[in-house]
Each structure stands twice: as structure tokens, then as C-alpha cells.
C-alpha angles and dihedrals in degrees: 000000000000125000094259094056091044090055092048091048091053092048093048090050090054089048093052090049090051091050091051090050091048099049103057095037109130113181122210107248130167111278089224091059095049104034115012117068116214123237089259091053090049090054090051092050090056089062100026114184117237128201113222131186124223148156125237109240101173142014101220097181137003133177144133119264118208117192128180114278090357130106121249112285126203113228122197134176108204137191110219130185112212111231101176134028140042091315095050110162095016123122117226134181116229129188118216124191097018088131131038117270138156118253097015109189127224108227126202138187114294096026113139111220145178114240128202109218121193142143128237122225089271091058096250116144117248121199131181133162112246102180149326122281104248102173097110099057091041090051092050091049090050091051091050089051092051093045092049092049093049098041095048101027095037113185092353090051091051092048089049089055089052089051090051091050090050091051091052090048093053093045097047100035102036115012102041097041091050093049090046089053091057103267121147104276094210095051093045093047092051092048089047091049091053088056097043099045101061095038097049095041093050092046092049101039108019132233109309143111092272091058093045091051091048092051093050092046092048093052093048092047092046091055091050091047091049092053092046092048091050092051092045095049091050094045092049090045093230117176100191092237096109093110127063089231091063091051092050091047092051091048092049095043105026113195091351098096127048101225095189090050088049089057090054091046090054091053091051095050092043094053091045091064093059101037090074091068095046100046097041092048094051093045090050092049093053091045092052092046091052093047091048093050114015090184093069112114128216093268093050093046091050094048096048095043092048090054088063092038092058090058087052090051093050092051092045095053092052090047092053093053094047094045091052093044090052094048095044099040095119090051093047092049089051090058094041090055092054132071097246120125123232091252088058097042093054090058095061108104093226088062098034091053092057092044091054091045093051098041097046091046091048093049090051092050092048091050089050090068099062092034092054093041096053093044090048093047093051095046095043092048092049092047090052091049092050090050092055092050 
């Protein structure tokens, strides 16, 4: 068995061990949290909210409401036929815009909507539209994505899709349930990463030295990034409660989930998704250089590959900034519209959290280039020497 396969076998063994550790893990959580509903939860269960689906068949009434000191508000009375849920087939009348809200939608006949169905303490039914049903356009977009990946990427594109599906399976079936049950988010994310990395890399790139090198480099870089992220979160005194979702989660599962650990886990999983591109690219570059000129030594391989890697780093840094700016544009506009200075804005946790996430991830990705390059150069040079012997 050659060195590449030996390396992959060792990594797969570690991955299987990580999976075995992840599966039976049963965290100790308060029995009240897991088994005993509170009085408030019992009250909610008596009038449990149900989400129905329906289609608007008629706009009964529509006009603009103007209240004192309030912006104009669109009011609609709609006839909706329920298409899914306990009231399937029934026709209900729903009022939209009878109280002030931001981003009020204007509904029309044929719109498919989600409906919240509840009962008040008197037993009267309460309906309100919560959102549109968007499954169909999302499904078409997903099919286009799959078709593009397979047509252009062919077998490698298909195997990459399988790797993506495996990653989702591990995240939603192992990582998230364990964290939700009260397990340490950092530990669970690392164990999950050790399962995801070998499987997805091998599915996407096959069993070869390049893949083995990329896996080793990714794991090393991930450990460094995890340590850096932990230090940065502690130094910046981040709590993880910058988002509304974190606050809701803490209120719903008090003391069951480590929110700060969840922030670190998110950084780990986020960086993992990009390291594949960096490590595989650098390993492939070194491999091609060695095959083109077998006489190149470790120093030469490293120097030539890093020259290309630095271009990769420059492009990646610019990409990170633009991706964040695009995703956080509403937040950035909110600050631009105010009178706060940059030195004040950077101190808000909602901003500082993203800065730490981006900078630690970027540092990890930058470090991945020299780490992968030196490991590739050493292994490829040694493999060439063994072949000659």
C-alpha cells in the first residue's frame, strides 16, 4: 500500500472513531428541561398554534388606513381556501394590515400563503397570514443548481453533490440535535468536522495523495482557527447574543445551550466549507509542478506553489469583504444613516461578532496556503524519491 492510501486509511479510521464518539453522546441536561413542561408550556399546549397552507381566492376589501403619527397602512380582507392542515378544504376570511407593521405585503388572488391558526381563551379561531409559500421557486432553483453541477462537473460534480448531501446529513442529524440537547457545541462541531472532512473530500476528489494532503492540511488549519477563534471571542468579550435568534434560543432553552460555544461552532463549520477549495487547489498545484519537473526540490516546489497561492489569497480576501458587505447591507445602512462614528460602531457586538468571524476565518484560510504547500512539497518529493529507488 502506498503512502497516500496509508494516510487516507489513518484519516478514515480517525473519522470513524469520531463518528462513534458522536453517535452515543448523551449530555446531562436538567430533567425539567427535557421531560417536565412548565406551567407556561402547559398553557401553550392547550391552545397549540398550527401552521396551515392556503391559497387566496378573493380580495373582499382593500383600502389604505391612515392613523395619527403612523405611516399609511394597507388593509385587506381576504378569502382563503385552506389546502393543508386540520382545516383542509375550509374557506376562511383573514384580515391583513389591521395593525401597524413594517413591510406589509399586498396580497392578490392566487397567492399561496402560510397561515397561523390559533384560538383565543374564549375558543374563537384566530387566523393571520405569516408569509408566502416559496417552495416551488426554491425547488426549481435547486434543480437548476443540480443540473448545472452535473452537466459541467460531470461525475465529479455528481460526487460533490453527494458530499454536500452527506454534510447536511451530519449537520442536521448529528451535530444540531446534540447541541440542542445541551452538548458542548465546540466539541460536537469538531467531532462532526472530523467526520465531514474525509467523506466529502474523498467523494469530491477521489482517493489519491492530493486528497490525503488536503485532508491533513484542512484538519491542521481547522485546529489553529478554532484556537484563534476561542482566544478572539474571549478577548473581545463576545457573548453570542448579538442576533435575535440567539436570544430566542436562550429563552426557549434556558441554560441548555452554550450560546458562546455556539458562536465558535458556527465559525468552525463556516471555515470548513471554504478550506476545501484552498487546500485542494494548493495540493494540486504542487502535484502538477512535480509531475512537470520531477527534479524540483522541496524548496523550489514551495516557492513556485506559493507564488500562485498568494494570488489565491488576494482574491479570497476581497471575496470575503464583498460577501459580508452584501449579506450585511441592511445593517451597514442602519449605521451609515446614524450619527455614530466608526470607533463606536465597531464596538457594537452585532458588528464585533461578524468582524471576529470574518477575520479569524480569513486568517485560517490564509494559513492554509503555506501549510498545504509545505506538506504537499514534502510528501510529493518523498514519493518521487521512493519511486526512483
